C-alpha positions as CSV (number, residue, x, y, z in Angstrom):
1,M,147.4,173.5,205.8
2,S,149.1,176.2,207.7
3,V,151.8,175.8,210.3
4,A,149.7,177.4,213.0
5,W,146.9,174.9,212.3
6,L,149.2,171.9,212.5
7,K,150.7,173.3,215.8
8,R,147.2,173.7,217.3
9,L,146.6,170.0,216.5
10,G,149.7,169.1,218.5
11,F,152.2,168.6,215.7
12,Q,155.7,169.7,216.0
13,V,156.7,171.7,212.9
14,K,160.4,171.8,212.1
15,A,162.0,174.2,209.6
16,L,163.2,172.7,206.3
17,K,165.7,175.4,205.8
18,D,168.3,176.6,208.3
19,P,167.8,180.1,209.8
20,E,170.0,182.9,208.7
21,W,173.4,183.1,210.2
22,A,173.5,185.3,213.3
23,R,176.2,187.9,213.7
24,D,177.9,186.1,216.6
25,A,178.1,182.9,214.6
26,I,179.6,184.7,211.6
27,I,182.2,186.3,213.8
28,L,183.3,182.9,215.1
29,V,183.6,181.5,211.6
30,C,185.6,184.6,210.5
31,Q,188.0,184.1,213.4
32,L,188.5,180.5,212.2
33,V,189.2,181.7,208.7
34,I,191.6,184.4,209.9
35,D,193.4,181.8,212.1
36,N,193.7,179.6,209.0
37,G,195.5,182.3,206.9
38,W,192.3,183.4,205.1
39,K,191.9,180.0,203.6
40,G,188.7,177.8,203.7
41,L,188.6,174.7,205.8
42,N,187.2,171.2,205.1
43,A,184.3,169.8,207.0
44,S,186.6,167.1,208.5
45,D,188.9,169.7,210.0
46,Y,188.7,169.3,213.8
47,R,188.3,173.1,214.2
48,V,185.3,173.1,212.0
49,V,183.8,170.1,213.8
50,E,184.4,171.8,217.2
51,L,182.8,175.1,216.0
52,S,179.9,173.2,214.5
53,D,179.3,171.5,217.9
54,L,179.5,174.9,219.6
55,L,177.1,176.6,217.2
56,R,174.6,173.7,217.6
57,L,174.6,174.3,221.4
58,M,174.3,178.1,221.3
59,P,170.7,179.3,222.0
60,I,170.8,181.9,219.2
61,H,168.0,180.1,217.3
62,A,165.0,178.3,218.8
63,E,165.1,174.5,218.5
64,S,161.9,174.5,216.5
65,G,163.6,176.6,213.8
66,R,166.4,174.1,213.3
67,N,166.5,171.0,211.2
68,E,168.8,168.0,211.6
69,E,171.6,169.6,209.6
70,F,171.6,172.9,211.5
71,R,175.1,174.3,211.5
72,N,176.7,170.9,210.8
73,A,180.4,170.7,209.9
74,H,179.6,170.9,206.1
75,G,177.6,174.1,206.6
76,V,180.3,175.7,208.8
77,A,183.0,174.7,206.2
78,R,180.8,176.2,203.4
79,K,180.5,179.4,205.4
80,A,184.3,179.5,205.9
81,F,184.9,179.1,202.2
82,D,182.4,181.8,201.4
83,I,184.1,184.2,203.8
84,A,187.6,183.2,202.6
85,T,186.8,183.7,198.9
86,R,185.4,187.2,199.5
87,H,188.5,188.4,201.3
88,P,190.4,190.9,199.1
């Protein structure tokens, strides 16, 4: 069955995978990493939690393209570590 067919039948189809990171969101995570001395941050860090909350509120991606884990603290922390480890 196709997504379009299910939608025509009235089903709400949610994405299984998070959408790609938008430039604005990456800039915010970069600033967080810079402010942390180019070190990654844990998901429990209050700054990561606050940024996660902000990213979940931003209308960059449609609600239908998000899953329950969209830009959660673990995903933001992972992105922060990815950025930090690629810094020369």
